[in-house]
C-alpha positions, 0 to 999 in steps of 0.5 A: 486480502485473501484467505488464510486457509485452503478450502473451508468449504470454499473451492477455488474458482475452477471447481466452483464454476465447473459442473461436477462432471467437468474436468478440473481446471476448466473454467465455465461461466456460472451465476452467483445471483442471490436475493438480499432475503436469501443472503440474510437467512441461513440455508437449510442443512440439505442445501449447499450454497450457490458459491460452493460453500459446504456444510457449516450450517450450525456455525452460521446459525450460532453466528446469526444468533450472536449478531442478534443477541444483546450485548453487555452494553444493551443489557445495562441499559446503554447503547453500545459504544463500539462495534460488535465483534464476532469471533471465528476460531480454529486451526489453519486449514479448518475453513475459518476464513471461508466461513467468515467470507460466506457470512460476509457474503450473506450480510453484505446487503445489510451493510451499505458501506461495504466490507474492509478487509485486512490480514493481520498475519504476514508470510512466515507467521510474523504479525502485520504492523497495526500502523500499515494495516490501518493505513491500508483500510483508510486507503480503501475508505478513500481517506488520506492519512499524514505520511509518517503518522504514528500508529495511534494517530492512524488508528484514531483516523480509522475510528473517525473514518468509520464513525457513522458508517454501517460497514463490515470489517473483516480481520483475517488471521489475527495473531491475538487481541493486541492486533485487533483491539486498536482497529476496532471502530467506535461505530455500533452500526459496523460489525467486526468479523475476526478470524483467529486460532485462539480466543481474543483475551481482553476484548469484551463481549466476544464469544468464539464460534469454535470450528471442528471438522466438517460433517460427513456429508459436506466432506463427501461434497467437497470430494465429489466437486473435485473428483467428480460424483461417479468415483464417489458414488461407486464407493461411498464407504471409502469416501467417508473413510477418506473424509475421516483420514482428512479429519474433516478439514476443508484444506485436507479435503481440497488437496485430496480431491484435487489429487484424485481429480488429476488421476482419472484412472485412480479410485477413491480407495487408491487415495486412501491408500496413498494417504495412509502411505505418507510417512508422519514425523514422530513429533507431529501433533495429532490435529496437524496430521491430516493436512500434513498427509494431504499436502505431502501427497500433493507435493510428492506427485509434482515434477521436480521443477514444479516442486522447486517453484512451490518451494521458492514461492515462500520468498514472494513479497507480501506472499503474492505470486504472479508469473514474473515473481515465479519466473524470477525466483526459479529461473524459468520462463514467464510462460512456464511459470504461468502455467505452473501456477495455474496447475497449483491453483487447480491442485489447491496449493495456491489460492487465486486473488481477486482484483480488489475491485479496481478493474484492469483496463483492457490491454490490446495484447498480453503484457507485464500486467496480463498475469493473474495473482495467487497467494500461498494459503496460510496453512500451507505456508509453514509446510512449504517453508520447512521444505525450502530449508531442507532442499534449498541451499542458502546461496540458491535462495540468495540468487533467487532473491536477486533475480526476483529483485532485478526482475522488479526493477526492470518492471518498475522502469517499464512502468514508469516510462509509460507515464512519459510522452510517447517519443521520450527516450524512456519510452523508446528504451522500453520499446526494445524490451521483451513484450513480457516486460512491457505495458500497452498503456499508461492506464494498464501500467498504473493499474499494474502498480496499484495491484502490486503496491503492497508486494512492492513495498514489502520487496523493499522491506524484506531486502533491507532486513536481509542485508545482503542485497543492499545494492539491488535493494537501493536500485529497487527503491530508487525505481519504486520512488520514481514510479510512484511520483510519475503515476500518482504524484508527490502528494498522493505517494507521500505515505509510500514515499515516507516508508521508502525513505526511511528504508533508504536511511537504514541502508545508508547507515548500515553501509556508512553512505553519508550522501544517501543518508543526507538525501533520506533525511532531507526527504523525511524531514520535508514530509515531517514538516508537511505533516506538522511534525515540526520538532522532528523535521528540525532534527532530521534537517540537522542530521541531514546537514552534518551528513552532507558536510561530513563528505562536502556535499554542497547540494545537500548542505545548501538544501539543509541550511535553507530547509532550516530556515524555512522551518524556523519561518514556519514557527515564526522564529524570524531571528533564527530563520534569517540566521540560517538563510544567511549561512545558506547565502554564504555557501551560494555566493561562495559557489557564484550561484547568482539566482539562488543568492538573489532568492535567499536575500529575499528570504532573509529580507522577508524574515526581517520584514516579519520581525519588524527590523526595517533597515535590515529588510531594506538592506536585503531586498535592495541586494536581492534587486541589484543581484537580479539586475546583474542576472538580467532577471527583469521580473525578479528585479521588479518583484524585489523592488516592489518588496523594498516599496512594501518595507518603506511603507511599513517603516512610515515613509510612504513618499519613498514607498510611492517613488520606489513602487513607481520604479517597480512598475516601469521595471515590470513593464519592461519584463512584460509581467502584467499581473505584477504590474497590476498588483503594483498599480493597486499598491500605488492607488492604496498609498495615494489614498493614504497620502490624501490624493483620491483622484490619483488613486482612482486613476491607478486602481483602474489601471491595475484592474484593467490589467488584471482583466487583460491578464487572467490567471 
């Protein structure tokens, strides 16, 4: 997750790592080593942090004091049941996120279980779903949650996972208490840091640390770090005036300082004059004016192509941008987009994203994964969206979305191909793509998939909600599903697949596509059944059956019928299970699908066996054995014959069971299935013991055990 405010005392990596005299945007290595004691102690007001954090010493002291103070539970003599909550409140652009990150950095050594981060507001200002947030936090903790689990179940899993841990939970850009409260852990040794614009009414024992403007010295320090100390030193009074024009807001100061840094021949007075010249909307609140002026100053200085790219970045899924996204949105080359994004970061218009701790494998050459990721800061997002509406026609916006989805589909196809053998047709096809759309190895492709997972899922959600690009979105969801399965496997990918199948169902219902509706319902029902939601699975299987029958789709119909039988088997309702399996059998026999028919005979026989209906069970298992014999499947015939023997024994007919089991042994020997022959020999031994022939039983048991040794799994 990333900051939702530009600056706040934090500067982009270019500014933090470069000496004050270096040109902005030029990277240099720097040390961030700091001792635990220094992290726990609030530094003196005259000593800036090694991370480039400026000011906010009073606020840091207040936050430390809030951590140390006794809570309401402690005052009443009880141990607190929930984590302590610290609230940093301020308007976007006030540096609230940067202050929280600085606090977390200093506290990190006291919380050995690490820092968990989540942003509770998505691009455009919509609250993020609590279920998605909880699932992402569980994934960070390495805890698997059932696919399709409800919000309450996921938040309960999160509380259980954090119980007994000592961790920091950072909830950024919280819209209100409703989004925060379900995520609070029942773990008094954890600490929750929340960033929000207002109070968290309804959460007890929370005192906000309200942010105003930075002090003058910190403001000047930010300007100097961008523009260099010389111009600031020769005109300190004008620098103070610029700080006042920026309202002490870090986001505005970063943009103003970057504007000055990009103009070596301009003075601080030129910057102040340029800020004054920016026209203000008449209805703009006073507190929003500094950031508006600084942003418009930076924006108006952009060349038209760059300005258009910036506007279109608001369309990026999950607010995450890389060169491929920008290239597709704007219709420019990947190299040009990469350069432009780097320029935006140097100007304070984008925030570079960290890799999230999942280091990328080394690549032999630049490829599709070799581009850094950025995020448009939350405080700038609404300003840029206004410009998008003013300058871009709806048709152009739709075209940009279509280009982005098409590029994403191609990247997913390339990513999936890397999970296949080197000589596969998919790998050979991908080899003909431009280098910018290829991956150098499976590990690199897998890292790209993991790092873009949230944005890829969000791209599908946005396209489905838009409703105008369903054809492209269906291709995207199909490609993403296959890619997740190829790189992660069905079990690990199940939660994401559940979300994707739900989106497919939404599109199928809107577009009246019965085949796709049936497929989506079947996939969702399978996952519901695996998660133990049997009633929901049954409802969806029936819906899939209805949709499949409406278009006479025999494959989906047969799968739905068998799945209904399997679900009733799980419930122990043997009569209904046999009935649904029987309907599926009729379909297979009508289509002359012998192998499937033989399998279904066996499933019906198994249901009758569990129900104690021995005559019906024998009939079905014998039908299965005959069908396997007709198909030439000797191993299947042996297994079915063995099951006939088992039912005969259950029915109290051991002599018949013994003869039938010996017949099954001969058939298994012909099939060359040593393990099946061993199991049958052991069953014969058990039957002989019950018949009072221990000597023969020992002989058959010895044969069975020797076969097991000769045919290990």
